[in-house]
C-alpha positions as CSV (number, residue, x, y, z in Angstrom):
1,M,-81.5,-6.4,-33.0
2,E,-79.4,-3.3,-31.6
3,L,-78.2,-4.1,-27.3
4,K,-78.9,-1.6,-25.0
5,K,-76.3,-0.3,-22.9
6,R,-74.9,-1.2,-19.8
7,E,-76.2,1.3,-17.1
8,I,-73.9,1.7,-14.2
9,I,-75.3,3.4,-11.2
10,F,-73.0,5.0,-9.1
11,L,-74.2,5.6,-5.3
12,L,-72.3,8.5,-3.4
13,P,-72.7,9.4,0.0
14,H,-71.1,12.9,-0.9
15,L,-70.1,15.3,-3.4
16,N,-69.4,18.4,-1.5
17,E,-67.1,17.8,0.6
18,K,-63.2,18.2,0.1
19,T,-62.0,14.7,1.0
20,T,-59.5,12.6,-0.6
21,S,-62.7,10.1,-0.5
22,S,-64.9,12.3,-3.1
23,E,-61.7,12.5,-5.5
24,R,-61.5,8.7,-5.2
25,F,-65.2,8.7,-6.6
26,I,-64.2,11.4,-9.3
27,S,-61.4,9.7,-10.8
28,I,-63.8,6.2,-11.0
29,I,-66.9,8.1,-12.5
30,D,-64.7,9.9,-15.1
31,C,-62.9,6.8,-16.4
32,F,-66.5,4.7,-16.6
33,L,-67.7,8.0,-18.8
34,K,-64.6,7.8,-21.3
35,V,-66.2,4.1,-22.6
36,D,-69.1,4.3,-25.0
37,E,-70.4,1.1,-24.1
38,V,-72.4,2.2,-20.8
39,L,-74.4,4.7,-19.6
40,V,-73.5,6.8,-16.7
41,N,-76.0,7.5,-13.8
42,V,-74.8,9.6,-10.6
43,V,-76.9,9.3,-7.4
44,C,-75.9,11.9,-5.0
45,F,-77.3,11.6,-1.8
46,Q,-77.8,15.3,-0.5
47,Y,-79.1,15.6,3.8
48,P,-80.0,18.5,5.0
49,I,-76.5,19.0,6.5
50,K,-74.8,22.6,7.0
51,R,-71.5,21.9,8.5
52,A,-68.9,19.7,8.3
53,L,-69.9,16.0,9.6
54,S,-66.5,15.3,11.7
55,Y,-62.6,15.1,11.6
56,G,-61.2,14.7,8.0
57,H,-64.6,16.3,6.2
58,Q,-64.9,19.8,5.3
59,L,-67.8,21.4,3.2
60,G,-66.9,22.8,0.1
61,D,-67.4,22.8,-4.0
62,I,-64.8,20.2,-5.5
63,N,-64.3,20.4,-9.1
64,I,-66.1,17.8,-11.3
65,S,-66.6,17.3,-15.2
66,E,-69.0,18.7,-16.9
67,D,-69.5,15.2,-18.2
68,I,-70.3,14.1,-14.5
69,K,-72.7,16.8,-14.0
70,E,-74.6,16.1,-17.3
71,N,-75.1,12.4,-15.2
72,L,-75.4,13.7,-11.5
73,Q,-78.7,13.3,-9.8
74,Y,-79.1,14.6,-6.2
75,L,-81.5,12.4,-3.9
76,L,-83.6,14.0,-1.2
77,P,-84.0,11.5,0.9
78,P,-87.5,10.7,2.6
79,L,-86.8,11.5,6.3
80,N,-88.6,10.4,9.5
81,F,-89.5,12.3,12.2
82,I,-86.6,11.2,14.3
83,Q,-83.7,12.2,11.1
84,R,-85.4,15.5,10.6
85,I,-85.0,16.2,14.7
86,S,-81.4,14.7,14.6
87,F,-80.2,16.8,11.8
88,L,-81.5,20.0,13.0
89,L,-80.0,19.3,16.0
90,F,-76.5,18.5,15.0
91,N,-77.1,21.9,12.5
92,N,-77.6,23.9,15.3
93,G,-74.3,22.9,17.2
94,F,-75.7,20.3,19.5
95,I,-73.3,17.6,18.6
96,K,-73.1,15.1,21.6
97,V,-77.2,15.1,21.7
98,W,-77.1,14.3,18.2
99,K,-74.5,11.4,18.6
100,V,-76.7,10.1,21.2
101,L,-79.9,10.0,19.5
102,G,-77.9,8.1,16.4
103,Y,-77.1,5.9,18.6
104,I,-80.4,4.8,20.1
105,Y,-81.6,5.3,16.7
106,Q,-79.5,2.5,15.8
107,A,-79.9,0.6,18.3
108,I,-83.6,0.5,17.8
109,L,-83.8,0.6,13.6
110,G,-80.5,-1.5,13.3
111,T,-79.1,1.0,11.0
112,D,-77.7,4.9,11.2
113,I,-79.2,8.0,11.2
114,F,-78.5,8.1,7.3
115,T,-80.6,5.6,6.2
116,P,-82.7,6.7,3.0
117,G,-86.3,5.4,3.5
118,K,-87.6,3.1,0.9
119,L,-89.7,5.7,-0.6
120,A,-86.1,7.3,-2.2
121,L,-85.8,4.4,-4.6
122,N,-88.9,5.9,-6.4
123,Q,-86.3,9.0,-7.1
124,I,-83.9,6.9,-9.0
125,R,-83.6,7.2,-12.3
126,T,-82.7,4.4,-14.8
127,K,-81.9,4.6,-17.9
128,S,-81.8,0.8,-19.0
129,D,-83.1,-2.6,-18.0
130,N,-79.4,-3.8,-18.0
131,G,-76.8,-2.3,-15.5
132,L,-74.5,-2.7,-13.0
133,I,-74.7,-0.5,-9.5
134,I,-71.7,0.8,-7.6
135,A,-72.2,2.1,-4.2
136,F,-69.1,4.0,-2.4
137,G,-69.5,3.9,1.6
138,G,-69.9,5.4,4.1
139,P,-72.1,5.8,5.5
140,F,-72.3,2.1,5.1
141,S,-76.2,2.8,5.3
142,I,-75.9,3.7,1.4
143,F,-75.1,-0.2,1.4
144,L,-78.0,-1.1,2.5
145,F,-79.7,1.9,0.4
146,A,-78.0,-0.1,-2.4
147,K,-79.3,-3.6,-1.8
148,Q,-82.4,-2.5,-2.1
149,L,-82.1,-1.0,-5.2
150,S,-80.2,-3.9,-6.6
151,V,-83.2,-6.3,-5.4
152,K,-85.7,-3.8,-7.5
153,T,-83.5,-2.8,-10.6
154,N,-82.4,-6.2,-10.5
155,Y,-78.7,-4.7,-10.9
156,P,-76.0,-7.0,-9.7
157,L,-74.4,-5.1,-6.8
158,V,-70.6,-3.9,-6.4
159,L,-69.5,-2.4,-3.1
160,D,-66.1,0.0,-3.0
161,Y,-64.6,0.2,0.8
162,R,-62.4,3.0,2.0
163,D,-62.5,2.2,5.5
164,P,-64.1,-0.8,7.6
165,W,-67.3,-1.3,8.7
166,N,-67.8,-4.4,11.2
167,F,-64.9,-6.2,10.2
168,G,-61.3,-4.4,11.3
169,Y,-60.3,-2.1,13.3
170,T,-63.2,0.7,15.5
171,S,-63.6,3.8,13.8
172,L,-61.3,6.9,14.8
173,N,-62.1,8.9,17.7
174,S,-64.9,6.8,18.5
175,I,-65.8,4.9,22.0
176,K,-65.1,1.2,21.9
177,I,-67.7,-0.2,23.7
178,I,-70.6,1.9,21.1
179,Q,-68.7,0.2,18.6
180,Y,-69.0,-3.0,19.5
181,L,-72.4,-2.9,20.4
182,K,-73.3,-1.1,17.1
183,R,-71.6,-4.0,15.7
184,F,-73.8,-6.3,17.5
185,L,-76.7,-4.7,15.7
186,I,-75.6,-4.6,12.2
187,K,-72.8,-7.1,11.9
188,Q,-75.4,-9.7,10.5
189,K,-76.4,-6.9,7.8
190,E,-72.9,-6.6,6.3
191,I,-72.8,-10.0,5.5
192,E,-75.8,-10.5,3.8
193,L,-74.1,-7.4,1.5
194,L,-71.4,-9.5,1.3
195,K,-73.3,-12.3,-0.1
196,K,-75.3,-10.2,-2.7
197,S,-72.4,-7.9,-4.0
198,I,-70.6,-9.6,-6.8
199,L,-67.6,-7.6,-6.6
200,I,-65.7,-5.7,-2.9
201,F,-62.9,-3.4,-3.4
202,T,-61.1,-1.9,-0.5
203,V,-57.8,0.5,0.2
204,S,-55.3,-2.7,1.5
205,E,-54.8,-6.1,1.6
206,T,-54.8,-5.8,5.7
207,L,-58.2,-4.7,5.4
208,K,-59.2,-7.2,3.0
209,K,-58.0,-10.0,5.2
210,Y,-60.2,-8.4,7.9
211,F,-63.2,-10.0,5.9
212,P,-64.3,-12.9,6.1
213,E,-62.4,-15.5,4.0
214,K,-65.0,-17.0,2.3
215,F,-65.6,-13.8,1.0
216,H,-61.6,-13.1,-0.7
217,H,-62.6,-14.5,-3.7
218,K,-64.6,-11.6,-4.9
219,I,-62.4,-8.7,-2.8
220,F,-60.1,-6.6,-4.9
221,V,-57.4,-4.4,-3.4
222,I,-57.8,-0.7,-5.0
223,E,-55.3,1.7,-3.0
224,N,-55.8,5.0,-2.3
225,G,-54.1,7.0,-5.4
226,S,-52.1,10.1,-5.1
227,N,-54.0,13.6,-5.9
228,F,-51.3,15.2,-7.6
229,E,-50.4,13.8,-11.1
230,N,-48.0,15.0,-13.6
231,V,-46.4,17.0,-11.2
232,E,-42.8,17.6,-11.6
233,V,-40.9,17.3,-8.0
234,R,-39.2,20.0,-6.8
235,N,-36.5,20.1,-4.5
236,N,-36.9,20.6,-0.5
237,N,-36.5,24.3,0.3
238,F,-33.2,25.6,1.3
239,E,-34.1,28.7,3.3
240,T,-36.1,26.9,6.2
241,F,-36.1,23.2,7.1
242,E,-39.5,22.0,6.7
243,I,-41.4,18.9,8.3
244,L,-44.9,18.7,6.8
245,Y,-47.6,16.7,8.6
246,L,-50.5,16.4,5.4
247,G,-54.4,16.3,6.6
248,T,-56.3,15.3,9.7
249,I,-54.9,14.8,12.8
250,Y,-57.2,12.4,15.4
251,D,-56.8,12.6,19.1
252,E,-55.7,8.4,18.9
253,Q,-52.4,10.1,17.2
254,L,-51.9,12.6,19.7
255,I,-51.7,9.5,23.0
256,D,-47.8,9.1,22.0
257,E,-46.4,12.6,22.1
258,S,-42.6,11.4,21.7
259,F,-42.5,12.8,18.2
260,F,-43.1,16.4,20.0
261,I,-40.1,15.6,22.7
262,A,-38.1,14.4,20.1
263,V,-38.7,17.9,18.2
264,K,-38.6,20.1,21.3
265,N,-35.0,18.7,21.7
266,F,-34.0,19.0,18.2
267,V,-34.9,22.4,17.7
268,N,-33.3,24.3,20.5
269,N,-32.2,27.6,19.8
270,K,-32.7,27.2,15.9
271,V,-34.9,29.2,14.1
272,D,-34.9,27.3,10.6
273,V,-37.0,25.2,11.3
274,K,-40.8,24.9,10.9
275,F,-43.5,22.3,11.1
276,N,-46.6,22.6,8.8
277,F,-49.7,20.9,10.2
278,I,-51.8,21.5,6.6
279,G,-55.7,20.7,7.0
280,S,-54.9,19.9,10.9
281,K,-56.7,23.0,12.3
282,S,-60.0,21.2,13.5
283,N,-57.7,19.1,16.2
284,N,-57.8,21.6,19.4
285,K,-55.3,18.7,21.2
286,L,-53.0,19.3,18.3
287,E,-52.7,23.2,19.4
288,K,-52.3,22.1,23.1
289,I,-49.4,19.8,22.8
290,I,-47.0,22.4,20.3
291,E,-47.9,25.1,23.3
292,K,-47.0,22.3,26.1
293,Y,-43.4,22.1,23.9
294,D,-42.9,25.7,23.3
295,L,-43.6,25.1,19.5
296,T,-46.1,27.6,18.6
297,K,-43.6,30.1,16.8
298,H,-42.2,27.1,15.0
299,T,-45.5,25.5,13.5
300,R,-48.1,26.6,11.5
301,I,-51.8,24.6,11.5
302,T,-54.6,25.3,8.7
303,E,-57.7,24.1,7.6
304,R,-57.9,22.1,4.5
305,L,-56.4,23.8,1.7
306,E,-57.2,23.9,-2.1
307,S,-54.6,21.2,-3.7
308,E,-52.6,24.4,-5.5
309,K,-51.6,25.3,-2.2
310,V,-51.4,22.2,-0.7
311,L,-49.0,21.7,-3.5
312,D,-46.3,24.6,-2.4
313,Y,-46.0,22.4,0.9
314,L,-45.5,19.2,-0.8
315,Q,-42.6,20.8,-2.9
316,S,-40.9,23.0,0.0
317,A,-40.8,19.9,2.8
318,S,-37.8,18.6,3.5
319,L,-39.8,15.8,5.4
320,F,-43.0,14.1,5.4
321,L,-44.4,13.3,8.8
322,H,-46.8,10.2,9.5
323,L,-48.2,9.8,13.3
324,R,-49.3,6.5,14.2
325,Y,-53.0,5.8,15.0
326,S,-52.7,4.1,18.8
327,D,-53.0,0.7,18.3
328,K,-54.3,0.0,15.1
329,N,-51.9,-0.9,12.6
330,G,-54.4,-1.7,9.4
331,I,-54.5,1.9,8.5
332,I,-52.9,2.6,5.5
333,T,-54.1,6.9,5.0
334,S,-54.4,8.3,2.1
335,K,-52.0,11.0,2.5
336,Q,-49.5,8.0,1.9
337,A,-50.0,8.2,-1.9
338,D,-49.4,11.6,-2.1
339,Y,-46.1,11.6,0.0
340,L,-44.9,8.8,-2.1
341,A,-45.7,10.3,-5.4
342,F,-43.6,13.6,-4.0
343,R,-40.4,11.8,-3.6
344,K,-39.2,13.0,-0.1
345,P,-38.2,10.9,3.3
346,I,-41.1,10.0,5.2
347,L,-40.7,9.9,8.9
348,L,-43.1,7.3,11.0
349,P,-41.2,8.5,14.6
350,I,-42.9,5.8,16.5
351,S,-43.5,2.5,14.4
352,D,-47.3,1.2,14.0
353,H,-45.5,-2.1,13.2
354,G,-48.1,-2.4,10.4
355,D,-49.2,-0.7,7.5
356,L,-47.4,2.2,7.1
357,K,-44.1,0.9,8.0
358,E,-44.4,-1.8,5.6
359,S,-45.6,1.0,3.0
360,I,-42.6,2.9,3.8
361,E,-40.2,0.2,3.8
362,I,-41.3,-1.8,0.7
363,N,-40.9,1.7,-1.3
364,N,-37.5,2.8,0.5
365,A,-39.1,5.8,1.0
366,G,-37.9,7.4,4.5
367,I,-37.6,6.5,8.3
368,V,-39.5,4.3,10.6
369,C,-38.4,5.2,14.5
370,N,-39.2,3.0,17.6
371,S,-37.9,5.8,20.3
372,I,-37.3,9.1,21.1
373,S,-33.3,9.3,20.4
374,E,-34.0,7.9,17.0
375,I,-36.3,10.5,15.9
376,E,-33.7,12.6,17.4
377,I,-30.9,11.0,15.4
378,T,-33.2,11.3,12.2
379,L,-33.6,14.8,12.5
380,K,-30.3,16.0,13.1
381,K,-29.3,14.3,9.9
382,Q,-32.3,15.2,7.5
383,Y,-30.9,18.9,9.2
384,E,-27.7,18.2,8.5
385,L,-28.5,17.7,4.2
386,Y,-31.1,20.9,4.5
387,T,-27.7,22.7,6.0
388,K,-25.8,21.9,3.1
389,N,-28.4,22.4,0.4
390,I,-28.3,18.6,-0.4
391,S,-31.2,17.4,-2.4
392,V,-33.9,15.0,-0.3
393,I,-35.2,13.5,-3.3
394,I,-35.4,9.7,-3.1
395,V,-33.9,8.7,-6.4
396,D,-34.3,4.9,-5.8
397,N,-37.6,5.4,-4.9
398,I,-40.2,2.8,-6.7
399,V,-43.2,4.5,-6.9
400,N,-44.6,5.7,-10.1
401,K,-47.2,7.1,-11.9
402,E,-48.9,3.3,-11.0
403,N,-50.3,5.1,-8.0
404,S,-51.9,8.0,-9.7
405,R,-55.9,8.1,-9.5
406,S,-56.1,8.2,-13.0
407,N,-54.3,4.8,-12.9
408,L,-55.9,3.4,-10.4
409,A,-59.6,4.3,-11.2
410,A,-58.4,2.2,-14.9
411,N,-57.4,-0.9,-12.7
412,F,-60.9,-0.5,-10.7
413,Y,-62.7,-0.3,-14.2
414,K,-60.8,-3.2,-15.9
415,I,-62.0,-5.8,-13.1
416,V,-65.5,-4.9,-13.1
417,N,-65.2,-5.1,-16.7
418,N,-63.7,-8.6,-16.5
419,H,-66.3,-9.6,-14.1
420,L,-69.1,-8.6,-16.1
421,S,-67.5,-10.4,-19.4
422,Y,-67.3,-14.1,-17.4
């Protein structure tokens, strides 16, 4: 008797956002689609949202394969009255009221405003009686729904984290007291999820350590991969000295202004220096700081761009820039993978004494400073290389194709497959 193929149900929080999380979803799903022994079932939640949710999010179409489209089901979760009012307020620009309503909702029901009701379980069409559920967070109410689906189908549950939920640092741009109260209300629910799941993935060893030790045996690290594969790295642009920051900037990264103080001193009367903040337009504070230090004519700030346009900035850069996340040292931002792939020096102006510093040093990938004077010295040294038309590509950078999205997705599949073969 022929055995039925195993069904893999992927639960996605979104697919219409230009984010690195979307790229992660797609690369992992594509990897499973190449395996004949499985049936792929992609379920994407579709909420009535007409604008970007927060920093780091931008609505827009992304490229997905025809194979994914053929196996994709958009799920319109039934919403209760409070949820409908909440999304109506959000879409009409009442963001503060929306947030307050979200806090009240969570205080009463112990879960976030995105939580699908149990009726949504009936909308999922399964393809087999032998399967596995892989849920990607967040919002992390997706995990709670995944647990309900796991109980209903008797499919084992796998959770893929990128950011912490209740274990680890508080969310960026969040109010700490609110975060602590939310954790008090829902921490036990996450513990029950961790017990239920057979595998848990996160993006760094630091994030893994945040979880209770009793769960470490089933937590695996699959790092954020680079969005650029098989790209031949070009030399920096010798017509302008370009420093590139790629992606979202959060207010917490702009508390310490040491980099901008050093830059103002460094620029002086130079006309060939350019600062590119690509994808950082959503932060109003950044523009004010740029104006404060008289750097406007040297600076370009854009919305998120398509990969092809981002590629040009990565290729022409002389120096890549990080800005630490205030007192949080466990954040290894996804842009680090792209920086490493292009093998240009990475500058961390003030050390986070954590994951960013460690990644730069382990990979021999750049410079970590601890003062304004050190930043100035670094900028002058890099500028001198530029004036002498010397390539800044780091030859002995140890990063290779192992951090490509497709390779990391293959590692994800291997871990899942080996675990199911026990």
